[in-house]
BAKE-103803 format. One record per residue (C-alpha): z, y, x; residue number from 1. Coordinates in steps of 0.02 Angstrom, whole numbers, plus 50000, padded with zeros to 5 digits. Example, Ala and Ser with C-alpha at 12.3 -4.5 7.8 and 13.67 -1.06 7.14 Angstrom:
residues 2
50390:49775:50615:1
50357:49947:50684:2
//
This chain:
residues 292
52642:51284:48567:1
52818:51338:48513:2
52917:51198:48392:3
52890:51277:48242:4
52717:51322:48266:5
52744:51132:48263:6
52854:51120:48104:7
52730:51216:48005:8
52580:51094:48078:9
52684:50936:48022:10
52721:51054:47864:11
52574:51050:47774:12
52553:50889:47832:13
52674:50789:47710:14
52643:50916:47579:15
52464:50853:47590:16
52492:50700:47572:17
52612:50707:47431:18
52446:50748:47323:19
52379:50623:47201:20
52230:50555:47167:21
52163:50709:47093:22
52207:50821:47217:23
52368:50875:47119:24
52532:50883:47224:25
52649:50771:47146:26
52850:50793:47155:27
52856:50574:47121:28
52899:50474:47247:29
52799:50311:47182:30
52656:50429:47195:31
52703:50441:47375:32
52708:50212:47411:33
52537:50224:47344:34
52467:50353:47462:35
52543:50255:47599:36
52498:50089:47501:37
52324:50126:47505:38
52334:50233:47693:39
52403:50046:47758:40
52248:49949:47694:41
52289:49877:47552:42
52094:49921:47464:43
51931:49876:47571:44
51918:49995:47712:45
51708:49977:47754:46
51700:49952:47909:47
51503:50054:48015:48
51384:49942:48089:49
51296:49951:48227:50
51139:49894:48264:51
51111:49764:48411:52
51074:49867:48560:53
50942:49762:48627:54
50921:49759:48845:55
50776:49903:48941:56
50694:49868:49081:57
50694:49956:49204:58
50516:49947:49270:59
50487:49999:49116:60
50453:50182:49098:61
50411:50240:48905:62
50183:50316:48914:63
50216:50496:48906:64
50349:50520:48997:65
50224:50424:49124:66
50120:50560:49104:67
50224:50695:49094:68
50270:50647:49240:69
50131:50626:49355:70
50116:50817:49306:71
49965:50812:49172:72
50059:50922:49033:73
50203:50890:48954:74
50316:50756:48851:75
50236:50816:48683:76
50086:50828:48731:77
50079:50671:48796:78
50133:50639:48634:79
49979:50710:48561:80
49861:50658:48695:81
49912:50496:48646:82
49871:50487:48472:83
49693:50534:48481:84
49633:50404:48611:85
49630:50456:48756:86
49751:50376:48851:87
49723:50203:48911:88
49808:50094:48981:89
49710:49942:49138:90
49561:49960:49009:91
49635:49958:48833:92
49640:50113:48711:93
49846:50177:48679:94
49866:50270:48513:95
50070:50191:48507:96
50224:50303:48514:97
50367:50234:48619:98
50218:50125:48724:99
50291:50059:48877:100
50210:50017:49039:101
50255:49975:49195:102
50242:50055:49390:103
50119:49950:49443:104
49993:49965:49273:105
49837:50046:49297:106
49843:50206:49181:107
49694:50334:49152:108
49723:50524:49035:109
49523:50580:48984:110
49477:50430:49132:111
49553:50496:49285:112
49688:50383:49340:113
49858:50471:49378:114
50043:50425:49471:115
50181:50479:49395:116
50260:50466:49584:117
50266:50623:49699:118
50125:50626:49812:119
50131:50515:49987:120
50030:50556:50138:121
50087:50469:50302:122
50007:50444:50484:123
50016:50277:50541:124
49988:50234:50763:125
49957:50070:50728:126
50006:49931:50853:127
49928:49769:50889:128
49991:49593:50820:129
50032:49683:50646:130
49899:49639:50505:131
49812:49772:50385:132
49868:49700:50221:133
50019:49717:50073:134
50014:49524:50062:135
50202:49486:50093:136
50077:49317:50163:137
50021:49358:50319:138
50175:49402:50444:139
50191:49572:50526:140
50099:49700:50415:141
50078:49876:50436:142
50200:49905:50291:143
50323:49840:50393:144
50332:50000:50506:145
50295:50100:50373:146
50420:50031:50245:147
50578:50172:50259:148
50419:50325:50257:149
50421:50350:50069:150
50482:50291:49902:151
50278:50309:49845:152
50213:50154:49860:153
50081:50203:49973:154
49921:50106:50048:155
49813:50070:50182:156
49640:50176:50157:157
49550:50029:50240:158
49591:49908:50399:159
49625:49890:50565:160
49617:49714:50617:161
49779:49618:50652:162
49748:49646:50859:163
49680:49850:50834:164
49742:50002:50855:165
49770:50185:50813:166
49758:50279:50672:167
49775:50206:50494:168
49801:50326:50318:169
49935:50288:50173:170
49925:50358:50011:171
49970:50353:49814:172
49846:50458:49793:173
49673:50414:49741:174
49583:50569:49752:175
49588:50544:49963:176
49576:50378:49919:177
49419:50398:49836:178
49369:50537:49992:179
49361:50367:50096:180
49280:50260:50029:181
49090:50353:49999:182
49011:50272:50107:183
48886:50436:50098:184
49042:50570:50067:185
49175:50496:50162:186
49311:50532:50278:187
49220:50531:50471:188
49351:50388:50585:189
49330:50399:50779:190
49330:50246:50883:191
49368:50229:51053:192
49258:50029:51088:193
49289:49936:51231:194
49164:49803:51249:195
49170:49645:51357:196
49007:49683:51454:197
48928:49858:51508:198
48807:49952:51333:199
48623:49952:51353:200
48548:50114:51332:201
48425:50005:51218:202
48565:49963:51120:203
48638:50116:51122:204
48484:50207:51008:205
48509:50047:50892:206
48638:50075:50851:207
48627:50274:50823:208
48439:50235:50721:209
48501:50105:50596:210
48517:49931:50611:211
48458:49799:50474:212
48570:49649:50478:213
48569:49479:50362:214
48465:49615:50238:215
48583:49765:50233:216
48565:49924:50315:217
48692:49977:50417:218
48713:50161:50470:219
48821:50250:50619:220
48845:50443:50646:221
48866:50446:50811:222
48879:50332:50980:223
48881:50389:51145:224
48980:50335:51320:225
49161:50400:51361:226
49122:50531:51523:227
49218:50479:51666:228
49218:50267:51591:229
49124:50119:51612:230
48980:50079:51507:231
49081:49958:51447:232
49168:50101:51336:233
49103:50207:51187:234
49141:50292:51072:235
49114:50277:50846:236
49072:50382:50719:237
49072:50311:50557:238
49118:50320:50374:239
49135:50134:50320:240
49339:50104:50256:241
49341:49947:50368:242
49317:49894:50566:243
49214:49714:50492:244
49065:49846:50526:245
49115:49863:50693:246
49112:49706:50761:247
48967:49649:50649:248
48843:49764:50777:249
48898:49718:50913:250
48921:49534:50891:251
48715:49559:50817:252
48695:49666:50975:253
48760:49473:51080:254
48925:49601:51124:255
49092:49576:51148:256
49223:49673:51085:257
49399:49667:51194:258
49479:49863:51123:259
49474:49952:50969:260
49574:50098:50920:261
49539:50186:50807:262
49577:50406:50919:263
49540:50499:50743:264
49520:50515:50539:265
49420:50685:50500:266
49541:50806:50570:267
49712:50686:50597:268
49691:50638:50779:269
49865:50540:50875:270
49918:50681:50947:271
50127:50667:50919:272
50139:50488:50897:273
50193:50351:51005:274
50084:50193:50940:275
50204:50097:50821:276
50261:50269:50759:277
50203:50393:50601:278
50225:50572:50519:279
50207:50661:50353:280
50024:50767:50318:281
50068:50906:50326:282
50049:51030:50179:283
49909:51123:50283:284
49840:50945:50327:285
49829:50870:50145:286
49719:51042:50105:287
49606:51022:50254:288
49581:50823:50198:289
49564:50846:50007:290
49437:51023:50063:291
49325:50853:50201:292
//
């Protein structure tokens, strides 16, 4: 900017300052003095008041954003669906706009549970000495082994005993979890089991045909001796998510279990996963898992 331009602006400002209350220019000095006096604050100046800020909880998120992040619909559409009563939080229908939820709340959209986190699928080759639990009071747990795998809140599907080894799948995908917990149409797991003595052929047949223990019918998919090994070692396929059923079967038949190793979950195997390590499932593996 040139000095000349600056002078022009200064002149205009001076002219404006010499106008009286009617907006007309005044040549009288006293009017100018009154204008300056007013500007100095002799007249009361009202300050704008701001509403006090309320602290926000970083663990909470607006319900419409929670729904949008889950991929169900946009925020605007979520508001409409909330208003029409399609959304529940912890079993209660919520129609309030701006309602906030915590990430661990159970939010359902039209009856189906939704999750705002990115879906994650982690396959662990579990070593001995780690409990299959999310509780921090159980000493060393499988959650310690996958703590750096993802920021999503994954949980193990099913259980492996503290001294059991092998494959354990973690996810936050409720659809996949339901596949495993459905004992009729669930995902088959293959276990390598070592007993304290040879498994009698007649006991093998009993297990294959199904046992009724304490009034409960226990069925498995398949059982066989392992080729090239002693009759102490068997392969067992079942759809149950826990390995308690394995101990129940062999305890009933008077065998002691020496080793339990989950060697396959559906089409997933331990290939390229050393003991104590994990991997993320590929998109192809995820797609195949969902189609099982």
